[in-house]
N, C-alpha and C positions, 0 to 999 in steps of 0.2 A: 485465468487472466495472464496475458504475456507481457505485462508491465514489468515483470521480474527478470526478464532476459537482459542481463547487464555485461558490459565489458569489464570483467573483474579485473584483468591485467591492467587496465588503465589507472584504475584507483590504487591497485596494489603496487604499481610502480612508484607511487609517491608516499607510501606509508612511512618511509624513513623521516618524513618531514613532520610527522604527527605524533601519536602517542607511543609508538613502538620504542621500547627502551627507556621511556619516561616513567618513573615510578608515580603511581597514584596512591597517596597515603590515606586521604580522608575517605571514610566509608559511612554512608548515611544509616546503614543497617548492620547489626551484628552478623557475622556469617552463620550460615545454616549449619548446625551440628549434625552433620550426615551420619545416620546409622548404617554403616557399610555392611553390616550383616543383612540388611533388608534389600541391598542392591542386588539386581539380577545380573546374570553374566552378559545378556544381550538385551537389546531394545530395538524395536522396529520403528523407523521413521519414514514417512512419506513427504516429499516436497515437490517442487515444480521442475526438478532436473536442470540441465544446461548450466549456464554460468551462475544462475542463482544458487544452486545446490553446490557449486564449487565454492562460492563465497561462504555459504553456511558451514561447509565442511571445514574450510580453513580457519574461520573466525570462532566457531563454536564446538563442531562435532569432534574434531581432532583433540582439542585441549580437553574436552570433557572425557574422551576415551583414556587419554593419557593420565588425567587426575583421578579418574575413579575406577579405572580397569574394566569398563563396560564397553562391549563391542556394539556399535550402533549399525544395525542392518538397515541399509538405505535402499529405497525405491522411489519412483516418481509417479506423478499423476498429472492429468490434463486439466480439464475445467473443473470447477467446484461442483457443477451439477453431476458430472461423471463420477467425481470422487465420492459424493454423498451417496449415489446410487450403488456404487461398489461397497462403501461402508456398510450400508444396510443389507445388501446381499451377502456379504461375508460374515455377518453376525458379530455379536458381542465378542470382544477379545481379539478381534483380528487386527486391530491397530493400536499402537502406543501413541507416538507423537505425529501430528498431522499439522502441516501449515496450509492456511486458507486465507483468502481476503475476507474483509468484514462481512460481505454479502453472503459468502459461503459459511461463515461462522453462524450468521443469524439463522440461516435455513437449516444448518446442521442441528443446531440447538433445538429448533422447532421440531425436527424430525427425530430428535432423541439419539443422535450418534456421537455426542460429546459428553464427557464426564464433567461434573462440577469440580473445580479445582479446590483442593484443601490449602488454603493460603498459608497455613501455619507451617507448610512444607516449602513455601515460596516467599521467604521474608523480603527478597529483593523486589517484589511487587510493590512495595511501598516507595520505590524509587521511580515509578512510572508517573508521568505528568498527570495531573488531577483529572483532566477531561477524559482521559482514556481508563481511568481506574474503574469507573462504572459506566461503560460506554453504551450509547444508544443502540449499537449494533448487536448487543448481547441481550436477548429478550429475558434471560434469567429463569427462575430465581437463582441467585448466586452468580459466580464468575466462571466462565468456561474457556478462557483463553488468555494468554498474555500477549501484549503487543510488542513486535521487534522493531519495525521501522514504519514511517508514515510517508505520505506524500500528497500531492494535489494534482488536479487537472486544471490548468490554467492556460495562458496564452503563450504560444511560441511565435516568434516573428522573425523574418529576414532583416537583419540590420542594415542591408544596402538599400532596401526597397521600401521599408516600413519604419516610420518614426515610432519611438517607444510608446506603446499604446497606454492610455490611462483607464480605459474601461472596456467592457465587453462589446461596446458599439463598434469597435473595429472589425468585428466578424459580420457586420451589417453594412460595412462601408463600401458604396458603389465604386470607388476607385480602385478597389482590389478584386473587382469582378473577375472570375476565372482563376484567381490565386488563392481563394480562401478554401481550406480543407478542414473539415470537422468530423467528429466521430459519429459513426452509424450506429447509434443506440439511443432508443427512446428516452431512457432514464437519464442519460447525460444531456440530450438535448432539451428535455424539459427542465431539468435542474438548472442548467447554465442560462437558459432563456429566461427563467423566473428571476435569477439573479440580475440579469441585464435589465429587466422590467422593474426591479425594486420590490419584487415579492419574496416572501420566505418560501424557500423551495421545499421545505418540509410542511408547508401548509399554504398552499397556492390559493390566492383569493379569486382569481379569474383565469381559468385554464384556457378559455376561448382566446383571451389575448396572447397567451403563450403560443397556441396553434397558429394564430395570425401572424405573429413574428417569425415563426418557422417557415411559413409559406412565403413571407416577404424575403427571407433570406435565400430561399432554395435557388432563385435564378443567378445568384452571386456565386455559388458553390462549384468549385471545380469537381470535387469528389467527396464523398462521405467514406471515411476510412474505417476498416475493420480492424485487423490486427495492427499492433503497434509497429511492426516491421514494415508494413505498408506505408504508414504515415512517415516513419524514419527515412524511407527512400524517397518519397515525394519531397521532403524538406532538404534532404542532402542534395538531391538533384536541382533544388531551387525551382521546381515546378510550383510548389506551395510556398507562399510568401507569409501566410498567417493562418492560424488555426489554434484548436485546443489540443493540448498534448501534456506530457508528464515532465516534471522538472528533471528527474534523474536521466531520462532518455535525452532531453534536450542538452543537458550538460555533456553527455557522451558526444554528441554531434558537434557541439562547440569545441571540445577538445580535439575532434578530428579535423578542425579547421572550416567547418561549415559556418557561414556568417549568420548565426542565429543567437537569440537570447530569450529569456523567459520572464514572464511578469505575472504577478498575482494582482488583478485589479482591486481598487478600494472595496468594491462589493463583495469580494471574497471569491473562493473557489471550492470546488467539490473535493473533499478530502477522502483519502482511502488509507486503510491500515492493513499491514500483513500480521495475521494473527497465528498463534501457535497454540493448539489444543491437545487434549488427550482423548483418544478414542473410548467410546463407552465400553465397559467391561475389560479394559486393559488389565492383563495379569501382571504387568510391570508398571503399575500406577505410581508407587513410590519412586522407582527409578526415573520415571518420566517426569515427575514433579521436581526432582533434584536437577534434571537437565533443564526444565523451564526456569528454575532458579539461577542456574548457571548462564542461561541465555541473557538473563537481566543483570548479570554481574557488570559493573560499569566498564571494565576494560574489554570484555567480550562484546558488549552492546556497541561501543564506539567503533571497534574494529570491524564489526559487521557493517556498520553505518558507512564506514570508509570504503569497504569493498563494494557495496551495492549502490553507492551514491545517493542514498535516501537517508533522512536523518533518523537517528534512534528515537525512542519513546520515552526516554528517561528525563527527569528534571535536569536542566542544565548545570545547576549547581551541585548535582550529585553524580556527575560524570567527568572523566578527565577532559582537559582542553584538547581540541583537535582542530587545527587549522582547515583541514579537509572538510570536516562535518561543518564547520561555521561558514564555509564558502558554498555550501549546497543551497539550490534555489529555494527549498522549502524549510530551511532551518529557521527556527524561531527562538531567539536568545531569551525571550521572556518565558518560555515553556507554556505559555497559554494556548498556543496553536490558534490564535484568534483570526488569522487570515483564511483558515480553512473551515468549511461547514461540513460536518459528517451527516450522512443520510439517516434520516428516521425510517427505518425499514419496515416498521409497521404501516406507516403512511404510504410508502412507496409500494408495498406489495398489495395494498388495498387498491391501488390505482394503476398498477403496471399493465394489466391487460387493456384497459382503455387507452393509456398512452401509446402502447405498441400498436394498436390498431390504427390510431389516428396518424401515427408518425409513419406507418407503411403508406398510408394515402398521400401524405405530404411529399415524401421523398420521390414518389411515383408521379408528382405533379397534380394530385387531386386536391 
């Protein structure tokens, strides 16, 4: 997924206004008593490359290397499907720490490429918001990842041409015909349309009504976007006035002077999570678990959030205050994440093939 391509410098340039240099005294959990004799000299980490990996390096990897004397050997990967195929082909022990989205974590656990975490070595896991401590995207048994940031797919709109929307109905509004741009992915289209119709997107009561609504919407749509860079360009050029997009990417556009804003409707939005797991058979498993615990350290988590422009996954009262984090579109001061709905991947995978087949017909005019 390319939702993690961020303008790190934009957030980094305002870090002086937040937690940097401000001591954070209260800790929810006692620090991990690291057995340095168990730490390995090196650890392999694969992430998404680009600005995402630059932010991860600045916020977490370099401080980890300096604190523990472990050299992190970095590489990058593309899609989750490609990564999982590569992990299976490489065999056990080929990967230590890997970042994936929640759908990749689900598929990876199902296919046996992630280790179960020994949470006694990750005491900072207790700082994670409750809804993500036993997440629906981890099929278990046990826990196979820690979450670092989360976000949503909700409504981006041009403030010059569109009044602040109150519901998903705006993506079906005839007055914006030819200015509506939505994501070209069956799972997103079905999920969001179900929300618009008042259905549970993880247990859809009438899929026929969802398909009918998507056919109704089709003549109004300028384009179905694939990569987030394409949607960002359409929005920046003001060809698109309204659509579904990501909070962090919308914020980047807004900071660049594009007249846009972002809103999560009352019906909610599809949530996503960036997950960090340990490859099956890792020879550096303890070192990797120390790194995951480090990633959930409140100072580290907040800095990563500031750099990536997506909220961290810690309970708000267990993390330092940050004006940047609190200004993010997806930030939830309650810590309940009640505005976002996370996908039940058992349900989605059982229906994906049928949804994709019908969606292909719909977007081609069938």
